[in-house]
PAMITOR-916517 format. One record per atom (N, C-alpha, C, O): atom name; y, z, x. Coordinates in steps of 0.2 Angstrom, whole numbers. Last residue first. Layout:
REM residues N
[CA, [Y, Z, X]]
...
***
This chain:
REM residues 46
[N, [557, 505, 695]]
[CA, [561, 511, 696]]
[C, [557, 516, 701]]
[O, [560, 521, 702]]
[N, [551, 493, 693]]
[CA, [554, 494, 699]]
[C, [558, 500, 700]]
[O, [562, 500, 704]]
[N, [544, 492, 681]]
[CA, [550, 489, 681]]
[C, [554, 490, 687]]
[O, [560, 489, 688]]
[N, [532, 498, 685]]
[CA, [532, 491, 683]]
[C, [539, 487, 683]]
[O, [539, 481, 683]]
[N, [536, 511, 686]]
[CA, [535, 507, 692]]
[C, [535, 500, 691]]
[O, [537, 495, 695]]
[N, [536, 514, 673]]
[CA, [543, 514, 676]]
[C, [542, 510, 683]]
[O, [546, 506, 684]]
[N, [522, 514, 670]]
[CA, [527, 510, 666]]
[C, [534, 509, 670]]
[O, [536, 503, 670]]
[N, [518, 523, 679]]
[CA, [515, 516, 680]]
[C, [520, 512, 676]]
[O, [522, 506, 679]]
[N, [523, 535, 674]]
[CA, [525, 533, 680]]
[C, [523, 525, 681]]
[O, [527, 522, 685]]
[N, [517, 535, 661]]
[CA, [524, 535, 661]]
[C, [526, 532, 668]]
[O, [531, 528, 669]]
[N, [503, 535, 664]]
[CA, [506, 529, 660]]
[C, [513, 529, 661]]
[O, [516, 524, 662]]
[N, [502, 547, 671]]
[CA, [500, 541, 674]]
[C, [503, 535, 671]]
[O, [506, 530, 674]]
[N, [506, 556, 660]]
[CA, [510, 556, 666]]
[C, [509, 549, 670]]
[O, [513, 546, 672]]
[N, [496, 554, 650]]
[CA, [503, 553, 649]]
[C, [507, 552, 655]]
[O, [511, 547, 656]]
[N, [482, 549, 647]]
[CA, [485, 551, 654]]
[C, [492, 549, 653]]
[O, [495, 544, 656]]
[N, [477, 549, 634]]
[CA, [472, 550, 639]]
[C, [476, 552, 646]]
[O, [473, 557, 649]]
[N, [488, 546, 626]]
[CA, [485, 552, 625]]
[C, [480, 554, 630]]
[O, [479, 560, 631]]
[N, [492, 534, 632]]
[CA, [496, 539, 633]]
[C, [493, 546, 632]]
[O, [494, 551, 635]]
[N, [481, 526, 628]]
[CA, [482, 527, 635]]
[C, [486, 533, 636]]
[O, [485, 537, 640]]
[N, [483, 526, 614]]
[CA, [477, 528, 617]]
[C, [478, 530, 624]]
[O, [475, 535, 626]]
[N, [496, 521, 613]]
[CA, [495, 527, 610]]
[C, [488, 530, 614]]
[O, [488, 536, 616]]
[N, [494, 508, 618]]
[CA, [498, 512, 621]]
[C, [497, 519, 619]]
[O, [497, 524, 623]]
[N, [485, 503, 608]]
[CA, [482, 503, 615]]
[C, [487, 508, 619]]
[O, [484, 512, 623]]
[N, [493, 504, 596]]
[CA, [486, 507, 597]]
[C, [484, 508, 604]]
[O, [482, 514, 606]]
[N, [503, 495, 600]]
[CA, [505, 502, 599]]
[C, [498, 506, 599]]
[O, [498, 512, 602]]
[N, [496, 483, 601]]
[CA, [500, 486, 607]]
[C, [501, 493, 606]]
[O, [500, 497, 610]]
[N, [491, 481, 588]]
[CA, [487, 482, 594]]
[C, [490, 485, 600]]
[O, [487, 489, 603]]
[N, [503, 480, 581]]
[CA, [498, 486, 579]]
[C, [494, 487, 585]]
[O, [492, 492, 587]]
[N, [509, 469, 586]]
[CA, [512, 475, 587]]
[C, [508, 481, 585]]
[O, [508, 486, 589]]
[N, [499, 459, 583]]
[CA, [500, 460, 590]]
[C, [504, 467, 590]]
[O, [502, 471, 595]]
[N, [499, 460, 569]]
[CA, [493, 461, 572]]
[C, [495, 463, 579]]
[O, [492, 468, 582]]
[N, [513, 456, 566]]
[CA, [510, 462, 564]]
[C, [504, 464, 568]]
[O, [503, 470, 570]]
[N, [512, 443, 572]]
[CA, [517, 448, 574]]
[C, [515, 455, 572]]
[O, [515, 460, 576]]
[N, [503, 437, 563]]
[CA, [501, 437, 570]]
[C, [506, 443, 574]]
[O, [503, 447, 578]]
[N, [509, 438, 551]]
[CA, [503, 441, 552]]
[C, [501, 442, 559]]
[O, [499, 447, 561]]
[N, [521, 430, 553]]
[CA, [521, 437, 551]]
[C, [515, 441, 553]]
[O, [515, 446, 556]]
[N, [521, 418, 566]]
[CA, [519, 420, 559]]
[C, [519, 428, 559]]
[O, [518, 431, 563]]
[N, [525, 414, 578]]
[CA, [530, 414, 573]]
[C, [528, 417, 566]]
[O, [532, 418, 562]]
[N, [514, 411, 585]]
[CA, [518, 417, 587]]
[C, [523, 419, 582]]
[O, [526, 424, 582]]
[N, [509, 399, 580]]
[CA, [505, 406, 579]]
[C, [509, 412, 580]]
[O, [508, 417, 577]]
[N, [518, 390, 585]]
[CA, [518, 392, 578]]
[C, [515, 398, 577]]
[O, [517, 402, 573]]
[N, [527, 394, 601]]
[CA, [521, 391, 597]]
[C, [521, 394, 590]]
[O, [523, 399, 588]]
[N, [545, 395, 601]]
[CA, [538, 398, 602]]
[C, [533, 394, 598]]
[O, [534, 391, 593]]
[N, [555, 383, 609]]
[CA, [553, 386, 602]]
[C, [546, 388, 604]]
[O, [542, 385, 607]]
[N, [566, 387, 622]]
[CA, [560, 384, 620]]
[C, [558, 387, 613]]
[O, [559, 393, 612]]
[N, [583, 386, 624]]
[CA, [578, 390, 623]]
[C, [572, 387, 619]]
[O, [573, 383, 615]]
***
């Protein structure tokens, strides 16, 4: 298993990335719940 770059192992970066992802997902879901849900499942080949 390769070691992740240092920036990815910092708490601040993980917190920022998690917050950004959640904010983007929430915004998309609020705008188009069904489109997001089906797009998400299709991305996994379901």
